N, C-alpha and C positions, 0 to 999 in steps of 0.2 A: 825309424830312420831308413830301413830297407825299403819300406813302402814308398816313402818320398822319393828315394833314388830311382825306384822302378817307374814311378809316375813321370819323373823328369826324363827318363830314358825313352818312355813311350811318346811323350810330347815332342822330344827332339826328333825321333824317327818320323813322326807324323808331319812335322814341319819340313823336314828334309825331303820327304816323299812329295809333298806339295810343290817344293822348289824344283825338284827334278821334273815333275810332270809339266809345270809351267814352262820350263826350259825346253822340254821336248816339243811342247805345243808351238813355241816360237820358232823352233827349228823347222817344224813341219809347215808352218805358214810362210817360210822364207824370210823371217825376221832374224837373220843370222847374227847381226850385231846385238840385238836384244838378248838372244840366247847366250852370246859370249859374255855380255855383262852379267847376266844372272849366274852363269857357271863360275865366272871369276869371283863373284861375291860369295858363292858357296864354297869356294876353295881357299878363301882367305885364312881360314883356321882349319887345322888338322887335315891338310891337303893329302897326306899320305895314309889316312885311315881308310879302312875297307868300305865304310859307309859313304865315302866321297868318290868312289870309282865311277859311278854313273855320270857325275859332273865332268870327270876327265874325258870319258868317251864322247860326251856331248860337245865339250869344248873343242876337241880335236876335229870332230866332224863339222861343227859350225865354222871354225876358222878356215878349213879347207874350202868349204862352199862359198864363204864370203870372199876369200881371196880370188877364187876362180871367177866369180861373178864380176868383181872389180876389174880384173885383168882383161876379161872379154869385153867389158864396157870400154876400157881404154883403147883396146885394139880397134873397136868399131869407130870410136871418135877420131882416132888417128887416120883411119881411111876416109872418113867424111871430111876432115880438114876444115871444119866450120869454126870461124872465130868465136861464134856464140858459145862454143863448148869449152873455151879456154878456162873459165872459172871452174867448171865441172871437172876438168882434167886435174887441175891443181888440187881441188878438194878430194878427189879420189885418191891421188897419191898421198895426201895427208892422212886420209882414212886408212890406207894400207899400212902406213908407218905407225899411226897411233894405235891401231889394233895390235900390232906386234909389241909395242911398248907396254900395253895393258897386260899382256900375257907374260912378258919376259920375267918379271919378278917372281912368278910362280914356278918357273922351270928349275929342275926337271920335274915332270909329273909322271908317276909310274902307272903302267898298265899291269896290274899284279898277275892276272891270269896268263898273259903272254910273256911275263918276265922281262919286259923291256919298257923303255920310256915312250910316252906319247910323242908323235911326230908333228913338229911345227916348223915347216920350211920357211925360215925368215930370209928376207932379201934386204939389201941396202938401197933405199929409195932416195938418198940424199941428192944425187945428181938430178934425178927427175923432178924432185921437189923444187930445187933451185931453178932449174930450167923453166918449169911451168909457172913458178912464181914470177920470174922475170917477164915471161910472156904475158901473164895476167896483169902485171904492174903496168907494162907498156900499153896494153889494151885499155885498162881503166883510165890511165892518164890521158890518152888521146881522146877517148870517148867523153870524159868529163870536161876536158879543155874545149871540145867542140860545143858542148852544151852551154858553156859559159858565154859563147858568142850569140846565144839566143836572146830574145827579148821577152821570154816567158818566165815568170818567177818559178813555176813548177819545174821547168828545165833546170833552173839554178839549184833547186832543192835536190833534184836527181844528181846533179853534178857534185853537190856537197856530199851526198851519201856515197858516191863512187870514190871521191877523194878521201873520205873518212875511212872507208873500207881499205883503200890502198895504204893509208897511213898505218892501219892496224896490222896488215900483213907484211908491209915493207916500210918501216919507219924511216923518215928522212929521205924518201925517194924524190929526187930533184927538188922542185919548189912546191911540193904537194901541200905543205902546211899553209903557205901563203895563199895558194889558190883556194884552199878549203875555206879560209877566212873571207876571201872575196866572194865565194859562192854563198856563204852564210849571209853576208851583208846584202847581196843582190837578191837573194831569195826571201828576205824578211819583209813582212808587211809592217810599215810604220803607220801608226794611228795617232792623229792629232786629237787631243781631248780638251774640250773646254765647255764652259757653262754659259747659258743665256738666261737673263732675268726678264721675263715677260709679265711679272706681277707689278703691283704698285707699291711694293714694300722693299726695303733694303735687305738683301741677303748678306748675312755676316760673312766677312772676308775669310775668317778662319774656317767657317763651314765649307765654303767653296774650295779652299786649299785642301781641307781634309778629304773631301769627296773626290778631288782630282789627283790626289796623291796615290797613284796606282802602284807605287812600290809596296804599299801596305796591303794590296789586294792579292798579291801572289799570282797575278794573271799573265805576266810576261812569260812566253814560252820561246822555244827555239826559233819559231817563225813569225811571232807577233810581238811587237814592242810598242808600248803606249807612252806618249810624251804629253805632259800637261804644259810644257814650255817648248815652243818650237825651236828646232836647231837648224842653223843655216845650211849645214852640210847635208841635210836629209831631205829627200823628196818624199812627201807623204802620199800614201795610197788611199787612206780613208780618214774620215773625221767621225768622232763620237761626240755628239753634242747633248749635254744635259740641259733641257729647257725647263726652267721653273715657270709653270703656267698660272698657278693660283696658290695663295696662302690664306688660310682661314684660321683666325685665332678667336676663341670664344671669350665672352666677358668673364671677369673674375667673379666667382660665386662662392658664397659661404652658406652652406645649408646646415640648419640646426634641427636637431631631433632630440626629443625627451622621451625616456621610457623607464620602466621600473624593472629592476632585477631582484629576484628572490631565490634564496637557496637554503635548504635545511642542512644543519650541521649537528653532529652528535655533541651532547652536553651532559655527560655523566650518565647515571642510571636512575631509574625510579621503580617503585613497587607497582606491579600490575594490579589494577583494580577491576572488580567486576561491575555489572550494570548498576548495582546498588551502592557502589563506592567503597566496597570492602576489599581488602587485600585477597588476591588469589594465591592459594597455597598448593604445593606439590604433594605427592603421596606420602611424604615424610613429615608434612605439616610445616614446611619452610615456605616463607613468602617468596614468590617468584619475582625476580628482577628483570627489567627490560631496559633497552637503551632509551635515553631521553633525548629528544631533538628540539632544537629551537630554530626559528626562522630568521635568517638575515635578510635585510631589505635595504635597497639603495635606489635613490632617484638619480638616473644618469642623464647628463646633458652633453650630447655629442655634437661636435662641430666638424664639418667636412669642407675643406678648401679645395676648390676644383677649378681647373683651367686647362683647355686643350688647344692643340695646334695641329692642323692638317696641311700638309704640303702636297700639292698635285704637280706632277712633272711628266715629261716624256723624254725618252732616250731615242735620238735619231742616229741612224747609221747612214753616212754619206760616202759615195764612191767619188773620190776626187779626180779620177781620170775622166769620168763622164759628167761629174758634178750633179749626179742624180741621187735622190733619196732611195736607199735600198730597203730599209725597214724602219719601223717606228714602234716603240713599246711604251705604253702608259705605265706610270708608277705612282703610287700614293703612299705617303708615310705619315704616321701620326705619333704625337707625343702627348701624354696626359699627365698633368700635375694633379695628384690626388693625395691630399694630406689630411689626416684625421687626428683630432685631439679631443679630450673629454674632461669634464669635472663631475663631481657627485655630491650628493647629500645623503647621509646615512652611513651604512657599513659597506665599504667597497669590496669586502670579502664575499659579498653576494655575487660578484662577477666571476667569470671564468678567468683562469690564470693568464690566458692568451690576450685578454682585454686590458690587463693591468698597465701595459706600457703606454696606453693612450692617456693615462692620468698623469704621466710624467712629462707630457708634451704641452706646449703652448702655441698660440698662433705665430706663424712665420710670414715674412714678406712674400708676396707672390713673385715668381720670376717675371722679368720684363719680357716684352714681345720678342726682342732679339734673341734672348736666351732660350725662349720657347722654340723659336725656329732652329736655333743651333742644336737643341736637344733632340730634334728629329733626325739628326745626322747619322747616328749609328744604325737606325732602322733603314734609313734611306740608302746608306752605304751597302748594307747587306742585300737589299733588293737590287741595287745597281749591279753588284757583283754577280748575283744570280742570273740576271738578264744576260750579262756578257758571257758567263760560263755556258749558258744554254744556247747562245746565239753567236757563234764565231763569225768573223768577217768572211773567212774563206773556209769552205768545208774541208 
């Protein structure tokens, strides 16, 4: 038990030493907040123990240097008076405040050798936070509102991001939520989706509906919406056209095959005989017994019903603003009806267990042509989705 306790103590000291060294390294590299996070984590338990003193010293130093750097940065930005720095000013004040709140639950922290507490000069930044947040809110609102007057969808998306950020830091600011919805609508690419049949066959209506039901594809994102039914209130940016080019359906085929299956199975035991037909005996004079095998045999008559359907199509991307073809992607889908059943003469046990199910089957009606075309749908849908995922309308 003492050995186990000693091992745990050594392991704890080793881990603690690694933590202190990594904290020192962060401090030396100027990653003050990283050093603070590591030190705070190290002080969450047994903060007053002698083994945690290194963390206390490192935390005190890292806090002082981080605060000094932030205050110097704020002073420089105040002198520059550049509106582009408004967000950075707000974030810096938030950083100063959050850093204090991270350390506050650990206080007081003792410096045992000096016989005093570590020094963390906290300040109240609430006024600066409110003031910089109001300035940032005004800046974001005005900038995003100006972008909404553009005719460029990418500008509308930037406006949306600004409004969304504004709503996150200052919920309910003016009519931000309404303008955010407006920016989302204006920045969205609406895609009209439909199918064309260029074959000499009827495409099942249900297949077309399934293929064009984009709600099952999971493809709609924040900036792209697909409609298989046009809406009057929407101005469409692109069309996605699924052109059925060719449908080939093979003749119905029944292929017959006859073959023999044989298998040896154990059937009791027999006396081992020598070349003269006499029993072979062991050293004690007893007759030697061996396994007896018999051969099972069956004539198998196998029937394979086969029919295939291949659908060739292409997917066209059309820019409705210019009425130009942007891209075209070929797609081929196939469905195979392959049904096997069998009969036998003899002992069916000569067959493998996996083959036995064929004996319980009988001939079935072939699917009609419309059903064959419809059954290509799942494969066609998967390939269509893959094309769209790999090739977005707007990069």
